[in-house]
N, C-alpha and C positions, 0 to 999 in steps of 0.2 A: 410571457408577454407582460409588459409593464402596463400601468394603469392608463397612461396616455394612449398607447397603442390600442388598448381594448376599447377606449372611448371613440377613437377614430374609426376603428373597425365597426363598432356598433352604429355610428353615424352613417357610415357608407352603406351598411345593410338597410337602415331605415330609409335612406334616400332611394336606394334601389327598389325596395318594396313599394314605396310611394309611387315611383315611376311605373312600376309594373301594374299597380292598381289603376292608375290613370290610363295606361295603355289599354287595359282590359275594358275600361268604360267605353273607349273607342269613339268618343263624341267629338265632332269638329269643334274648333275653338269658338267659344261664345254661345254655343247651342244649349238652350235650356228647355227640356221637354217636361210639361206638367199637364194640368187640367184646368179648364174653365169651371168655376164653381157651379155654373148653371147646369152642368152635367148632373148635379145632385140637387136640383131645385126642389125636390120633394123633402129634402132634409135641411137641417140648420147648417150654418157654417161650421159650427163645432163638430157636428157629425161628418160633414164633408172632409174636414182636415183629418179627422180620425180615420176615415176610410182611406184617404190618400197616403197617410203615414203607414198604414198597414201593408201597402204594396210598394213602399219605398219611394214615393213621389216627393220631390223637394220643392216644386213650384206650383203656384196657383194664380189664376186670374180671378179676382173678386168681381161680383156684379151687384148693381144696386137692388135693394129690396129683399135680399135673403135674410132670414132670421139669423141672428148671431148665435144664440144659445139654444140648447135643447129645450129649455124652459124660458118663457118670456117672449115679448112681442117686438123688442127692439131689433131694427134691421140695419143693413149695411148702406142704406140710402144716405148719400152725403149731405142731402139737404136737411135731414132730421136727426142725424146721429149726434149723440152727446159725447162729452169727454169720457164718460164711463164706458160708452159703447166702443169708442176708439181704443181705450185701454184694454177692454176685453178682447178685441180682435188681436191686438199686439200680443197679449198674453197667450192666446190660443195658437198663434203662429209660432211663438217661441216654444210652447209646450210640445207641438208636433213637428218642430224643426222644419218648417216650410216657409219659403219666401213668397210674398205677394209681389208678383212681377208686373201686374196690370190691374186695371179697373175698367169695367165696361160690359156691354155697350152702354154708354152714358151720353146723354145730351143735356145741355144746360142753357138756360136763358142767358142773355148778355149780362144781366145783373148777377147771376149765380156762377158765372165762369170763374171769377177770382176765388170764390169759395171752393169750387171743385179743385182748383190747383192747390189751394191751401190744404185741403184734405189729403190730396195725393202726397204732398211734401211731408206732412206730418206722419203719414203712414209708411213713408219710405217707398212709395210706388213710383216707378219710373215711366210707365206707359199708361196713357188714357186712351181707351178704345172708344171711338165715337162715330156718329153719322151727323156731325155738325153741319149747319147750313153754310154755304159758301160766303154769305155776307157776314159771317162771324170770323172769317179767316184772319183778317188783319188783327183783331183783338186776340185771337188764339195764338197767332205767331208771336206777338209781343209777350204773352204769358209763357209760352214755351221757352223763349229766350231768357226771360226773367227768372223762371223757376228751374230751368234746365230739365224740363220734363217733356217727353215726347207725346204727340197726339197721332194716333193711327186711325185713319178712316176705314171703317168697316163696311163690307158689302153684304146686303141681303139679296135674295133672288130678284130677278126681273118681275115687276116693273119698278122696284125701289130705285132711289136716286143714284146710288153708287154701284148698281148691279154690274156695270161694264167697266173694266179697268181703264178704258180710255178716258172716262169721266174724271176719275181721281188723278190720272196722269196729267191731264190738261189743267186741272185746277191747282195742282201742286207745283206746276212749272214756275221756277223762280222763287219758290218759298224756302223757308229755313229747312235745313237738313233734319231738324227736330220734328218736322211734319212728314208723314208718310202714310202707309196703309197697313191695316191688319187684314191680311189675305185670308178670307174664309173660303177655302177651296171647295167645300161641300156646296155652298150656295152658288159658286160658279158652275159646278156640275149640274145643279138643279136648273140653272139658266141655260144649259146646253153649251157651256164654254169649257175649253180645255184648260185645266189649271196650269200646266206647264207653259202654254202659250201666254196665258195671262201674266204669269210671273215674269216672263221675258219682257213683256211690255212695261212692267213696273220696275225693272231692274234699277237698283239704287234707291228705291223708295219703300222697300218692304221692311217694316219695323217688327212685325210679329205675325203669327198665323193662328187661325182656328182650323184644326184638322178634323175633317169628316171623310169617311169612306162610305159612299152610298151604294145602295143595291140597284139603283136605276140611274140612267143618264138622261138629262133633259126633262125630268119629271119632278115637279115641285113637291109632290107627296112622297118622294123617295125617302128611305130611312137609313140610319147608320148600320154599318157592319164593322166587325173588327178590321183594323187597318190591314191592307194587303189583300183583302178578299172582295173589294168592291170596285167601283168605277172611277175613283178619284186619282188613280195612278200615284199613290203616296210615294212609292220608290222613285218615280220620275221627278216628283216634286222635290224630294230631298237631294237628288243628284243635281237638279237645276240650281237650287239654293246654294249648294256647295260650290258649284261653278261660279256663282255670283260673289262668293266670299261673304255670304250672309252671316251675321251674328245677331242672335235674338231669341225670342221665346216662341215656343210651339205649345199651344193649348189644345188638349183633347176636348172637343165639345160634342159629347155623345148624347144625342137626343132621341134615344130609343131604349126600350127595355128599362124604363125609368126607375122601377122599383128595385132592380137588381142588376145594374149595369157595371158595377165595379169589376167583375171578371173580364168583361169586354174591354174596359179601359186598360186593365193590366195586360191583357193579350196584345192590345194595340201598341202600348208603349214598349213592350218586349220586341215587337216587330220593328218599331222605329229604331231601337238600339241595334238590332241585328243589321239593318240596312246601313245605319250610320257608321257602324264599325267597318264596313267595306268601302267607304268613301275615301 
């Protein structure tokens, strides 16, 4: 075999191996499964990223107010963060090979909205998760178009403003495609709503998701369980999103067993990947 043939053969083998690895991953196009940093609110962002890296997670949604480092009081709050703080976050993300896909839940005054978008742009964040007031939508829509950053309306349980999907659907009618929802399926379950039905109502507007699988349906005090073992019908949610052709980020927001929930997150993401591989 001459040198040229050897190189061609090696290239073919590498391409075949790459295809095999991607096929094994089994993830539908554009799906990114990671964690909301709030899952680890008892820990710093540095510790959060260290934990996620240890289980192979590549995506995180940041939230305002988390301490950045194991030592020190500086936080991820966009209104107070310094240039050094932003540089530290970037360095930590690079160190642990994790992409920050979103930031929230965050609300801002009219005066602070441009600063919020500046922060997201500088940090390379493409989604702002918010429960913004409807009277801010004109300004937000202009900023979304200017910065090419998405804003996803988040739902907390009843009686919060966006608890029912019809509210967001109505308010987003006619708005930019850069405006949509962050579907928190656990809060729908707490509110006695079927997550799959809610997603159908919001088809075309789902930007991202917070995934929770809860031990009780229609009970505000319900708590998280590993995905696939609760009442949120996570498998049904994934099938519906696949039907819709959804592309975007899924964040585990595990608000239970706070001091040692990493094994639950790992089990949940493994379940997600098993279901996704069958779609």
